C-alpha positions as CSV (number, residue, x, y, z in Angstrom):
1,M,-70.7,-49.9,19.7
2,I,-71.1,-49.8,15.9
3,N,-74.7,-50.4,14.7
4,I,-75.3,-52.3,11.4
5,L,-78.6,-52.3,9.7
6,W,-78.8,-55.6,7.7
7,V,-81.7,-55.7,5.2
8,D,-82.5,-59.1,3.6
9,D,-85.7,-60.9,2.9
10,E,-83.9,-64.1,4.1
11,I,-82.5,-62.6,7.2
12,D,-83.0,-65.7,9.3
13,L,-80.4,-67.5,7.2
14,L,-77.9,-64.8,8.3
15,K,-78.0,-65.5,12.0
16,P,-74.6,-67.2,12.1
17,H,-73.1,-64.0,10.5
18,M,-74.9,-61.8,13.0
19,L,-73.6,-63.9,16.0
20,F,-70.1,-63.7,14.6
21,L,-70.3,-59.9,14.3
22,A,-71.7,-59.7,17.9
23,T,-68.5,-61.4,19.2
24,K,-66.5,-58.7,17.4
25,G,-68.4,-55.9,19.2
26,Y,-70.9,-55.0,16.5
27,E,-74.6,-54.8,16.9
28,V,-76.7,-56.0,14.0
29,I,-80.3,-54.6,13.5
30,P,-82.2,-57.1,11.3
31,S,-84.8,-56.1,8.7
32,T,-86.6,-58.2,6.1
33,D,-87.7,-55.5,3.6
34,G,-86.9,-52.0,2.4
35,Q,-89.9,-50.2,3.9
36,E,-89.1,-51.6,7.4
37,A,-85.5,-50.6,6.9
38,L,-86.6,-47.0,6.2
39,E,-88.7,-47.0,9.4
40,L,-85.8,-48.4,11.5
41,L,-83.5,-45.7,10.2
42,E,-85.9,-43.0,11.6
43,Q,-85.8,-44.7,15.0
44,K,-82.2,-45.7,15.5
45,I,-78.7,-44.4,14.8
46,V,-77.0,-46.6,12.2
47,D,-73.4,-46.5,11.2
48,I,-73.6,-48.7,8.1
49,V,-76.2,-50.7,6.0
50,F,-75.9,-54.1,4.4
51,L,-78.5,-54.2,1.7
52,D,-79.7,-57.2,-0.3
53,E,-80.1,-56.3,-4.0
54,N,-82.8,-58.9,-4.8
55,M,-85.8,-58.4,-2.5
56,P,-89.5,-58.7,-3.2
57,G,-91.7,-55.5,-3.0
58,L,-89.4,-52.6,-2.6
59,S,-86.2,-53.7,-4.4
60,G,-82.7,-53.2,-3.1
61,L,-82.0,-50.5,-5.7
62,D,-85.2,-48.7,-4.9
63,T,-84.4,-48.9,-1.1
64,L,-80.9,-47.7,-1.8
65,M,-82.1,-44.6,-3.6
66,L,-84.6,-43.8,-0.9
67,I,-82.0,-44.2,1.9
68,K,-79.4,-42.1,0.0
69,D,-82.0,-39.4,-0.6
70,K,-82.5,-39.0,3.1
71,Y,-79.1,-40.1,4.5
72,P,-76.6,-39.2,1.7
73,S,-73.5,-39.8,3.9
74,L,-74.5,-43.2,5.3
75,P,-72.3,-46.0,3.8
76,I,-74.2,-48.8,2.1
77,I,-72.8,-52.1,1.1
78,M,-74.9,-54.0,-1.4
79,I,-75.0,-57.7,-1.3
80,T,-76.1,-59.4,-4.5
81,K,-76.3,-62.8,-6.2
82,S,-75.9,-61.1,-9.6
83,E,-72.9,-59.6,-11.2
84,E,-74.9,-58.2,-14.2
85,E,-73.2,-55.1,-15.4
86,H,-76.4,-52.9,-15.6
87,I,-77.3,-53.7,-12.0
88,M,-73.8,-52.8,-10.7
89,E,-73.8,-49.6,-12.8
90,Q,-77.1,-48.6,-11.2
91,A,-75.9,-49.4,-7.7
92,I,-72.6,-47.6,-8.2
93,G,-74.4,-44.6,-9.8
94,S,-76.5,-44.4,-6.6
95,K,-73.3,-44.2,-4.6
96,I,-73.0,-47.5,-2.8
97,S,-69.8,-47.7,-0.7
98,D,-69.0,-51.3,-1.8
99,Y,-70.7,-54.5,-2.9
100,L,-70.3,-58.2,-2.0
101,I,-71.3,-61.3,-4.0
102,K,-73.3,-64.0,-2.3
103,P,-72.6,-66.3,-0.6
104,V,-70.6,-64.0,1.7
105,N,-68.4,-65.4,4.5
106,P,-67.8,-63.7,7.9
107,N,-64.3,-62.6,7.1
108,Q,-65.5,-60.8,4.0
109,I,-68.1,-58.9,6.0
110,L,-65.6,-58.0,8.7
111,L,-63.1,-56.7,6.2
112,A,-65.7,-54.6,4.5
113,L,-66.7,-53.1,7.9
114,K,-63.1,-52.3,8.7
115,K,-62.5,-50.8,5.3
116,H,-65.4,-48.4,5.5
117,L,-65.8,-47.6,9.2
118,E,-62.3,-47.9,10.5
119,A,-60.2,-47.0,7.4
120,K,-59.4,-43.4,8.6
121,K,-58.4,-44.7,12.1
122,L,-56.3,-47.5,10.7
123,V,-54.5,-45.2,8.2
124,S,-53.9,-42.7,11.0
125,E,-52.5,-45.3,13.3
126,T,-50.3,-46.8,10.6
127,S,-49.0,-43.3,9.6
128,T,-48.2,-42.5,13.2
129,L,-46.3,-45.7,13.6
130,N,-44.4,-45.2,10.4
131,Y,-43.5,-41.6,11.3
132,Q,-42.2,-42.8,14.7
133,Q,-39.9,-45.2,12.9
134,Q,-38.7,-42.4,10.6
135,F,-38.3,-39.8,13.3
136,R,-35.0,-41.1,14.4
137,E,-33.7,-41.5,10.8
138,I,-34.6,-37.9,10.1
139,S,-33.0,-36.7,13.4
140,M,-29.8,-38.5,12.6
141,R,-29.7,-37.0,9.0
142,L,-30.0,-33.6,10.5
143,M,-26.8,-34.1,12.4
144,D,-24.9,-34.7,9.1
145,R,-23.3,-32.0,7.0
146,L,-26.1,-31.9,4.4
147,D,-25.7,-30.4,0.9
148,S,-28.5,-28.7,-1.0
149,K,-29.9,-31.9,-2.5
150,Q,-29.9,-33.6,0.8
151,W,-31.7,-30.6,2.4
152,T,-34.3,-30.8,-0.3
153,E,-34.8,-34.5,0.4
154,I,-35.2,-33.7,4.2
155,Y,-37.7,-31.0,3.4
156,K,-39.7,-33.3,1.1
157,K,-39.8,-35.9,3.8
158,L,-41.1,-33.4,6.4
159,I,-43.8,-32.2,4.1
160,F,-44.8,-35.8,3.3
161,W,-45.3,-36.5,7.0
162,E,-47.0,-33.2,7.6
163,L,-49.6,-34.1,5.0
164,E,-49.7,-37.8,6.0
165,L,-50.4,-36.9,9.7
166,A,-52.7,-34.0,8.9
167,T,-55.8,-36.1,9.7
168,S,-54.3,-37.8,12.7
169,Q,-56.3,-37.5,16.0
170,D,-53.0,-37.9,17.9
171,E,-52.0,-34.2,18.5
172,S,-49.0,-35.4,20.4
173,I,-47.4,-37.0,17.3
174,F,-48.2,-33.9,15.3
175,E,-46.5,-31.8,18.0
176,I,-43.4,-34.0,17.7
177,L,-43.4,-33.4,14.0
178,R,-43.7,-29.6,14.5
179,Q,-40.7,-29.7,16.9
180,Q,-38.6,-31.7,14.4
181,K,-39.5,-29.3,11.7
182,D,-38.6,-26.3,13.9
183,E,-35.2,-28.0,14.6
184,A,-34.7,-28.6,10.8
185,N,-35.5,-25.0,10.1
186,T,-33.0,-23.7,12.6
187,L,-30.3,-25.9,11.1
188,F,-31.3,-25.0,7.5
189,C,-31.0,-21.3,8.3
190,R,-27.5,-21.8,9.5
191,Y,-26.7,-23.8,6.3
192,Y,-28.2,-21.2,4.1
193,E,-26.4,-18.2,5.8
194,K,-23.1,-20.0,5.7
195,N,-23.2,-20.9,2.0
196,Y,-25.4,-18.2,0.4
197,E,-22.7,-15.7,-0.5
198,S,-20.4,-18.3,-2.0
199,W,-23.3,-19.6,-4.1
200,L,-23.9,-16.2,-5.5
201,K,-20.2,-15.8,-6.3
202,N,-20.0,-19.2,-8.0
203,Q,-17.4,-20.4,-5.4
204,Q,-19.1,-23.7,-4.8
205,E,-19.8,-26.6,-7.2
206,D,-22.5,-27.9,-4.9
207,K,-25.0,-25.0,-5.2
208,P,-28.7,-25.2,-5.6
209,L,-30.7,-23.6,-8.4
210,L,-31.5,-20.0,-7.3
211,S,-34.0,-17.4,-8.4
212,H,-31.7,-15.8,-10.9
213,T,-30.5,-19.2,-12.4
214,V,-33.7,-21.3,-12.5
215,L,-35.1,-20.2,-15.9
216,K,-31.7,-20.5,-17.5
217,E,-31.3,-24.1,-16.2
218,K,-34.8,-25.3,-16.4
219,L,-36.9,-23.3,-18.9
220,F,-34.4,-22.2,-21.6
221,P,-33.3,-25.8,-22.5
222,L,-36.9,-26.7,-23.0
223,L,-37.5,-23.7,-25.2
224,K,-34.4,-24.6,-27.3
225,E,-35.2,-28.3,-27.7
226,D,-38.9,-28.2,-28.1
227,K,-40.8,-25.7,-30.3
228,T,-44.1,-26.5,-28.7
229,P,-45.9,-23.6,-27.1
230,T,-44.8,-23.3,-23.5
231,F,-46.9,-21.9,-20.5
232,L,-45.0,-20.7,-17.5
233,I,-47.5,-20.4,-14.6
234,V,-46.2,-18.5,-11.6
235,I,-48.3,-18.7,-8.5
236,D,-47.1,-15.9,-6.2
237,N,-46.1,-17.0,-2.6
238,F,-46.7,-20.8,-3.4
239,R,-45.1,-23.3,-1.1
240,F,-44.1,-26.8,-1.8
241,D,-46.7,-28.3,0.7
242,Q,-49.4,-26.3,-1.2
243,W,-48.2,-27.9,-4.4
244,K,-48.5,-31.4,-2.9
245,A,-52.0,-30.4,-1.7
246,I,-53.3,-29.6,-5.2
247,Q,-51.1,-32.3,-7.1
248,T,-53.9,-34.9,-7.2
249,M,-56.2,-32.4,-8.9
250,V,-53.6,-31.5,-11.5
251,E,-52.9,-35.3,-12.1
252,E,-56.5,-35.8,-13.1
253,Y,-55.5,-34.1,-16.4
254,Y,-51.7,-34.3,-16.5
255,R,-48.8,-36.4,-15.5
256,V,-46.0,-34.8,-13.5
257,D,-42.9,-35.0,-15.7
258,N,-40.5,-33.4,-13.2
259,E,-40.8,-32.2,-9.6
260,D,-37.9,-29.9,-8.7
261,I,-37.3,-27.6,-5.7
262,Y,-35.2,-24.5,-6.2
263,F,-34.0,-21.9,-3.6
264,S,-35.3,-18.4,-3.5
265,I,-32.8,-15.5,-3.0
266,I,-33.2,-13.2,0.0
267,P,-35.3,-11.1,0.6
268,T,-37.9,-13.7,-0.2
269,T,-40.4,-11.2,-1.6
270,T,-41.8,-10.5,-5.0
271,Q,-39.8,-7.3,-5.5
272,Y,-36.5,-9.1,-5.2
273,A,-37.1,-12.8,-5.9
274,R,-39.6,-12.6,-8.9
275,N,-37.7,-9.7,-10.6
276,S,-34.6,-11.8,-10.2
277,M,-36.2,-14.9,-11.6
278,F,-37.5,-13.1,-14.7
279,A,-34.3,-11.1,-15.2
280,G,-31.9,-13.9,-14.7
281,L,-29.9,-11.4,-12.6
282,M,-29.5,-10.5,-9.0
283,P,-31.2,-7.3,-7.9
284,A,-28.1,-5.2,-7.8
285,E,-27.3,-6.4,-11.3
286,I,-30.7,-5.5,-12.5
287,E,-30.3,-2.0,-11.0
288,K,-27.0,-1.5,-12.7
289,K,-27.8,-3.0,-16.1
290,Y,-31.5,-1.9,-16.5
291,P,-31.9,1.1,-14.1
292,S,-35.2,2.1,-15.8
293,L,-36.7,-1.3,-15.0
294,W,-35.7,-1.4,-11.3
295,V,-37.6,0.5,-8.5
296,N,-35.6,0.7,-5.2
297,E,-37.0,0.2,-1.8
298,D,-36.9,3.9,-1.0
299,K,-38.6,5.0,-4.2
300,E,-42.3,5.5,-5.0
301,G,-44.0,3.2,-7.5
302,N,-44.8,-0.4,-8.3
303,K,-41.8,-2.5,-7.6
304,N,-42.6,-5.3,-10.0
305,Q,-44.2,-3.7,-13.0
306,N,-41.4,-4.5,-15.5
307,E,-41.3,-8.3,-15.2
308,H,-42.2,-8.9,-18.9
309,E,-39.5,-6.5,-20.1
310,L,-36.9,-8.1,-17.7
311,L,-37.9,-11.6,-19.1
312,Q,-37.5,-10.4,-22.7
313,E,-34.1,-8.9,-22.0
314,N,-33.1,-12.2,-20.3
315,L,-34.2,-14.2,-23.4
316,K,-32.3,-11.8,-25.7
317,R,-29.1,-12.3,-23.8
318,F,-29.3,-16.0,-24.4
319,G,-30.0,-15.7,-28.1
320,F,-33.8,-16.4,-28.1
321,N,-36.0,-14.5,-30.5
322,L,-39.5,-15.6,-29.3
323,K,-43.0,-14.5,-29.4
324,T,-44.0,-14.0,-25.7
325,T,-47.0,-12.8,-23.7
326,Y,-47.3,-11.9,-20.1
327,H,-50.5,-11.8,-18.0
328,K,-50.9,-11.0,-14.3
329,V,-54.2,-12.3,-12.9
330,L,-55.1,-10.1,-9.9
331,N,-58.9,-10.7,-9.8
332,V,-61.6,-13.1,-10.8
333,Q,-62.7,-11.0,-13.9
334,Y,-59.2,-11.1,-15.4
335,G,-59.0,-14.8,-14.7
336,K,-62.1,-15.4,-16.6
337,R,-60.9,-13.3,-19.5
338,M,-58.0,-15.7,-19.8
339,M,-60.3,-18.3,-21.3
340,D,-61.2,-16.0,-24.1
341,I,-57.6,-15.3,-25.1
342,L,-56.1,-18.8,-24.6
343,P,-56.7,-20.0,-28.2
344,N,-54.6,-17.1,-29.5
345,M,-51.9,-17.8,-26.9
346,L,-51.3,-21.2,-28.5
347,N,-49.7,-19.3,-31.4
348,N,-46.9,-17.9,-29.1
349,D,-43.6,-19.6,-28.1
350,L,-43.9,-18.6,-24.4
351,N,-46.8,-17.5,-22.3
352,V,-46.3,-16.3,-18.8
353,I,-49.3,-16.2,-16.4
354,V,-48.9,-14.9,-12.9
355,Y,-51.6,-15.7,-10.3
356,N,-51.6,-13.6,-7.2
357,F,-54.4,-15.4,-5.1
358,I,-52.2,-17.1,-2.5
359,D,-50.3,-13.9,-1.8
360,M,-53.5,-12.0,-1.5
361,L,-54.8,-14.8,0.8
362,S,-51.7,-14.5,2.9
363,H,-52.2,-10.7,3.3
364,A,-56.0,-11.0,3.8
365,R,-55.4,-13.6,6.5
366,T,-53.3,-11.0,8.4
367,E,-55.9,-8.2,8.0
368,N,-59.2,-10.0,8.0
369,D,-60.6,-11.8,11.0
370,L,-62.8,-14.1,8.9
371,V,-60.0,-15.2,6.6
372,R,-57.7,-15.6,9.6
373,E,-60.3,-18.0,11.1
374,L,-60.7,-19.9,7.8
375,A,-56.9,-20.4,7.5
376,E,-56.0,-20.6,11.2
377,D,-53.1,-23.1,10.8
378,E,-51.0,-24.9,8.3
379,R,-53.6,-27.6,7.6
380,A,-56.4,-25.0,7.2
381,Y,-54.1,-22.8,5.0
382,R,-53.5,-25.8,2.7
383,S,-57.2,-26.6,2.6
384,V,-58.2,-23.1,1.5
385,T,-55.5,-23.4,-1.2
386,Q,-57.2,-26.6,-2.4
387,T,-60.6,-25.1,-2.4
388,W,-59.4,-22.0,-4.3
389,F,-57.6,-24.1,-6.9
390,S,-60.5,-26.5,-7.5
391,H,-62.7,-23.6,-8.4
392,S,-60.1,-21.2,-9.8
393,A,-59.6,-19.7,-13.3
394,L,-56.2,-21.4,-13.2
395,M,-57.9,-24.8,-13.0
396,D,-60.1,-23.8,-16.0
397,V,-56.9,-22.9,-17.9
398,L,-55.3,-26.2,-17.1
399,K,-58.4,-28.1,-18.1
400,Y,-58.5,-26.3,-21.5
401,L,-54.8,-27.0,-22.2
402,S,-55.0,-30.6,-21.1
403,D,-55.8,-31.8,-24.7
404,K,-53.5,-29.4,-26.4
405,K,-49.9,-29.9,-27.4
406,V,-48.1,-27.6,-25.0
407,N,-45.4,-27.6,-22.3
408,I,-46.5,-26.4,-18.9
409,I,-44.4,-25.3,-15.9
410,I,-45.9,-24.4,-12.5
411,T,-43.7,-22.5,-10.2
412,T,-43.4,-19.5,-7.8
413,D,-41.1,-16.8,-6.6
414,H,-41.0,-17.5,-2.8
415,G,-43.0,-19.2,-0.1
416,S,-44.2,-18.0,3.3
417,V,-43.9,-19.1,6.9
418,R,-46.2,-19.0,9.9
419,V,-44.5,-16.7,12.4
420,D,-44.8,-16.9,16.2
421,R,-41.6,-15.4,17.7
422,P,-41.2,-11.6,17.9
423,V,-37.8,-10.0,17.5
424,K,-37.5,-6.3,18.6
425,V,-36.2,-3.8,16.1
426,K,-36.1,0.1,16.0
427,G,-35.7,2.4,13.0
428,D,-36.7,5.7,11.5
429,K,-39.5,6.3,8.9
430,T,-37.3,5.2,6.0
431,V,-37.1,1.6,7.2
432,S,-38.9,-1.0,5.1
433,T,-42.2,-2.2,6.5
434,N,-41.7,-6.0,5.8
435,L,-42.0,-8.1,8.9
436,R,-39.3,-10.6,7.9
437,Y,-36.5,-8.3,6.7
438,K,-35.6,-4.7,7.2
439,V,-33.4,-2.2,5.3
440,G,-33.0,1.5,6.2
441,R,-31.0,3.9,8.2
442,L,-30.6,4.0,12.0
443,L,-31.7,0.4,12.5
444,D,-31.3,-0.8,16.1
445,Y,-31.4,-4.5,16.8
446,N,-29.7,-7.4,18.5
447,P,-27.2,-8.9,15.9
448,K,-27.5,-12.3,17.5
449,E,-31.2,-12.5,16.7
450,V,-30.9,-11.8,13.0
451,L,-28.8,-12.3,9.9
452,E,-27.1,-9.0,9.5
453,V,-25.7,-7.9,6.1
454,K,-23.8,-4.6,6.5
455,D,-22.3,-4.7,3.0
456,C,-25.2,-5.6,0.9
457,T,-23.1,-5.6,-2.3
458,Q,-21.6,-8.9,-1.1
459,I,-25.0,-10.6,-1.7
460,F,-25.8,-8.4,-4.8
461,L,-28.5,-6.3,-3.2
462,P,-28.9,-2.5,-4.1
463,K,-27.2,-0.2,-1.7
464,L,-29.7,2.5,-0.4
465,A,-27.2,4.4,1.7
466,I,-23.9,3.9,3.4
467,T,-25.6,3.3,6.8
468,S,-28.5,1.1,5.5
469,P,-27.8,-2.6,6.3
470,Y,-30.2,-5.4,5.5
471,I,-31.3,-7.6,8.4
472,F,-33.3,-10.9,8.1
473,T,-35.3,-12.9,10.5
474,R,-34.9,-16.7,10.6
475,S,-37.3,-19.7,11.0
476,N,-40.5,-18.5,12.6
477,D,-39.4,-15.0,13.8
478,F,-40.9,-11.7,12.9
479,F,-39.8,-8.1,13.5
480,A,-41.8,-6.0,16.1
481,Y,-41.4,-2.4,17.1
482,P,-41.1,-1.6,20.8
483,N,-43.9,1.0,20.5
484,N,-47.2,-0.7,21.2
485,Y,-45.2,-3.9,21.3
486,N,-47.8,-6.2,22.8
487,Q,-50.6,-5.0,20.5
488,Y,-48.3,-5.3,17.5
489,V,-47.2,-8.8,18.5
490,Q,-50.8,-10.0,19.1
491,Y,-51.9,-8.7,15.7
492,Y,-49.2,-10.5,13.7
493,M,-48.7,-13.6,15.8
494,N,-49.4,-16.8,13.8
495,T,-49.8,-15.0,10.5
496,F,-48.1,-16.1,7.3
497,Q,-45.2,-13.8,6.3
498,H,-42.3,-13.8,3.8
499,G,-39.1,-12.0,3.3
500,G,-36.8,-13.9,5.6
501,I,-35.0,-17.2,5.8
502,S,-36.9,-20.5,6.4
503,M,-37.4,-23.8,4.5
504,E,-41.0,-22.8,3.7
505,E,-39.9,-19.4,2.1
506,I,-36.7,-20.6,0.5
507,M,-37.3,-24.2,-0.9
508,I,-40.0,-23.7,-3.5
509,P,-41.5,-25.9,-6.3
510,F,-40.6,-25.9,-10.0
511,I,-43.0,-28.4,-11.6
512,T,-43.1,-29.6,-15.2
513,I,-46.3,-31.3,-16.3
514,K,-47.2,-33.1,-19.5
515,N,-50.5,-34.0,-21.2
516,R,-51.6,-37.6,-20.4
């Protein structure tokens, strides 16, 4: 039963309305003045208030402020004879949920109740019904021979429904969506593995943008055509669903000019994918052409400390002579410092800013029980991303630039996937530690459970030794060692990892935004 507190000094005239609401399953608690209404609220649980604006004694606006002071989340619909602007501004400023103009009819009242009390339920039910209708269509599409553009469309649809159903109380429909996404991921991995090598060797016309081609195809034409200062913002480990989660906040200040998805190379890690993106080359090509700028898997040292130099070399190869800056934001202090140097950055042709928060969140979630609890599943992980972004130094940068004549691109190097299926692997101390790919000597594994690349030169990866293949996990798998197997699996189960092949890691956002 939903309880309505209706406050009006002419409450007796509203009996027909109250009888009508009673037939619809609502209980109306009548009150003739503001003071009585406040006393009733202390005695009874109320779901919504109808409040007359023009009452003798304690006015509607005064009553509104007193109720909101004590019950800030209680929805209040103001009913008024007046449409005077100053009254409405006062009421809206005091956070009314809605207002109705007298005389009101029963259907108006019923619609207002449904709008404010049942909106979430109705949206959830409608979303569930719409997804049920699209489930079959997506399933049929997955049976086709999809190209890269069609896979991008499928992934966007699945993310749309994941976000749309995120608030659904119907766990069964969300489980159906999870199963469909798992099926899509399995098929996508097959597609990626089948075509990846031919994409790299330019043997297919139908090939997606990849890490080493995305700047050439998307950024360089912009730099050539438009001399406006350009900001390339790279959010490490940033998935497409996380972009959709923060998009509305970005759109308060900008319009989205272009929303692209490009494909990361493998391994889907910063060392490989981001170096490749900045260099415009595959890792083996970087090692060969710029040996001093590449640090191999088996060597000591920071693996991605030469990104700015690689970008500058990339620009030179394409004939650009630009003034560029590069900043890597690893902590809050450096993020705040960005605000001090932004005015000077407007004098540059290209400014690159790398933000590492989401990657750090991913690792912290694995290692810290509190963070693991805060981001326990996909929905919570997106929610933490939203909270970070709304209060972040990056948001401050975007606000500052929103009234400046600049080009802004928001992108990433790879995504991450929530892992829940262990795959056994053995190896010596030289084997890489990543949970989604392994490279090293004496690897022991089941070839049927992984993507095995014995000749890494075929996919342009550095060769560490003759007996050092690369192996990659697929979908939601992760590597686990037989020693302390159960403890290891329990520790990493349901954590967010990257390095392997999945839609979440591979299909990543490249967003161009413009000032409004």
